[in-house]
N, C-alpha and C positions, 0 to 999 in steps of 0.2 A: 504493500499500500504506499503510496506517495506521502511524503511529508510536506508537499506543497500541492495545493490544489489551485488548479488555473481557471479563472472564469472570464470568458470573452464576452464583452458588451459593445460591440462595435468597435469605435475608435479606441475604447478604452479596455485594458486587460488588467484584471485583478489576479494578483498572487497572494493565496491567503497560506500563511503558516499553519500546518496542521498536524501538530503535536499538542493538544490542549492539556492532555493529562500531565505535561512536564512544564505547563506554561509558555509551549513554543521554544524552550531552551534550544541554543544553538549546537546541537549534537552535530558529529561528523556527516550523518546521513542529511540532515536538515540543510545543512550547509551545501552539501553537494547536489540536492534537488533543486535548491532557491538558485543556485549558480546555473544550471541547466535550464529551469523554468526563464529565468532571466534572459539567457541567451536566446532562447526560443522565442519569447516575446519580440525582442529586439528585431529577429527575422521574419516574423510571422506577420508584418504589416499594421502591428498596432502603432497608435499615435502617443498614447499615454499609458502608464503602469499606475495602480494603485496597490500598496503593499498593505496588508491587514494580518491579524491572526486569530485562529479559530478560538471559541470559548472564552474565557474570563479577560486573558492578558494578551497583550500585544506580541511581546518576547521578554522572559526574564533573565536573558544574557547566556552566560555560558552554562554547558551542561556540566554540574559538578560532580557527577558520577564520572563522566569521563575524565575531567580533571583530577579527580581522585585514583582513578586505576593507575595513573604514572606510568604509561606505557613505554618509557625510555625517551632519549633526547632524539632520536631520529625522528620517531612517530609524531612527537610534540612538536618539532619544528614543521613535518608535513601538515600538521592540524592548522597551526599558527598562519602558515603561509597560503593554505586554502582559504582560511577566514579572510585573511588580508587580500587574496585576489576577489573574493567576494564583494569586498568594499570597495575594490579599484574598479571592478566592472559596473556598480551600483553608480558610482561617483562618475563614471564616464559614459553611463547609457545615454545615447543621444535623445532618448524618448523624455518626454516630461514625466518625472517620478513623484508620487504624493503619499506619503505614510499616513495611514489611517489607525490611530492609536486608541486602543481601550485598556484599561486596567494597567498593568505594570509594563513598563518598558526600563529595564535594568541594564547597566553596564553595557555589553554589546548590543544588547536589544535597543536601548536608547541610542546607540550608535548606527544601528540601522535605520532607524528612524531619521537621525540627524544626517545620514548618506543621501536621503532624498532631497528633492529640490523643494518641496512643500510640506509641513506637517500639520495635520489636522487630528486634535484629540477631543475626546469626551471630557466632561467634567470631572469625571471620577478617574481618570488616567492621572498616574504617578512615575516620576521619573527619578532615577538614582545611579549614582556612579561609585558602587559600594566596594569596589575590588579591593581596594587598600585593607578594608575590614577583614578580608578572607587571606591577608598576606599576598595578594595578587598585584598585578597593574594594569591600569587601563591603557596599555601601548598603544593598541592599533587604532582605537576610537582617539586617541589624542593627536594623531596626525592629522584629522579633519575637523574635528569639533571647533578649531578656530575660525571656521568659515560662520560659525552662527554665534560663538561666544568669544568675550575679549579674553585673553591671557589671564588676567587676575580673577576673573569670574570662572575659568575653568579650572584653575589651581583651587579655587576654594570648594569648588564641587568636588574635585579629585580627592585633594588632602584631607577636607573634613566632610566627609560623605553624610548628606541627608536628603530625605525626601522631599522631592518638588512637586506639589500639587498641579494640575494643567494651568491654572491662573498663573502662580509663578513661573512656570515654565514659558508661559506666553510671554510676561514681562521681560525675562532673560534674553528671549530669541530662539529657545529650544522649539517652540510652537507658533505656527502661525494663525490657527484659529481654533476656538475651543465650541464644539457643537454637540447637542444630544445624540446627533447619529453620524459620527464621524466616517463611517465607510460610505453612506449615501452622500453627503457633503464632499468626500474626497473626490468619488466618482463624478458629481456635478461640477465641481470646480476644474477637475482634468479635461471635462468635455467643454466647458466655457473656454479655458484657455486655448484647446485645439480648434475651437471654431474661429477664434480671432488671431492666432498667430501661425506662421506657416512651418511646416516641420524642419525644413533646412534651416530657417532662422532660429528655431530652437535648439536645434542640434549645435549650431555655429557658435551661439552666444554661450550654451554651456561649456563647449570646449574651451571658449576665449576665459571665461570667468573661472574655470578651474585652473587653467595655465597661469593665470595672473594672480590667483590666490594660493595655489598649491603646487609651484613650479617643481618642486623636487617631491612629489608624492611616492613613486616608486622606491626612490632610495629611503624615505622615511618609513614609509611602509616596510620595507625589509629590514630596516634596522628595528621597528616596533616587533616585527615578527620574532626576531632573533630574543629580544626582550622579553616578550611573551613566552617563548618556550623555556627560556634559561630561569624564569621565575617560577614556571610550573613546577620546577624540579626542586626549588628551594626548600628546605624543611619547614619554614615557617608559613610558606604557602599549603603544603601538604598537612600542616597542623590545622591551620583554618578551615579549609575545605573538610577535612574529618570531622571537626569540632560541629561545623555547621550541620553536616548532613547528620551526625549522631542527636544533636541537641536543638536543632532549627535555631541557634543564636549565634551571634559573633562572638569569637573569642575576646577576653580582657589582655591586651598586650602589655599590662603592668602586672599581672598576676602573678605572682612569685617573686617580685623584685623587692 
């Protein structure tokens, strides 16, 4: 069964993350399916993409059970590289991309939304970059979040993790619109843009904006992927993930000092 469902709505294709039992966490299989669906939509004549999640949440970030498995450095490098490639493909997609966020968008899931051109959220949506609480690092998303956040704001969210509701995310620039029906609003907004903007002009404008704002994207993603894989193997990350899976709470990093 695919981990991403594809719904074609004329000019708009909806990519629906379909692992609701895990909060649509970014397991290796979901990353692979989403990468394939993104490429197929680009080649299939769509003018815009809407990305959303099945169930209560948009995407809760990394699959912690996969992180805890500790498959070894080569496998961890490959996993980080595949997620980096997905973010790069989404950022470079010539189609208009709109995220429709409900529930949680945590860590890499918040990054997935931020890699889209536009973000629509429900009033109940909440965002958080909680990696450091697990002993992990938000390496990959840090490469492109400066498109939406100032360095100081990003540092505050990463180093002192705390949840943001939809209105706070709107104020900071992580979200563009808040509405009770984010998927419907995202599809309508995508269609509206497709009516008034030519596809080649959208593609070229996106290419230029990305080149101007992230001129070293590939180099930075490669460096971030190495940092991601390196931190996965760190004892503190292994401890943090294990404690969270066991107790459903983050470690106290002063405990025992």
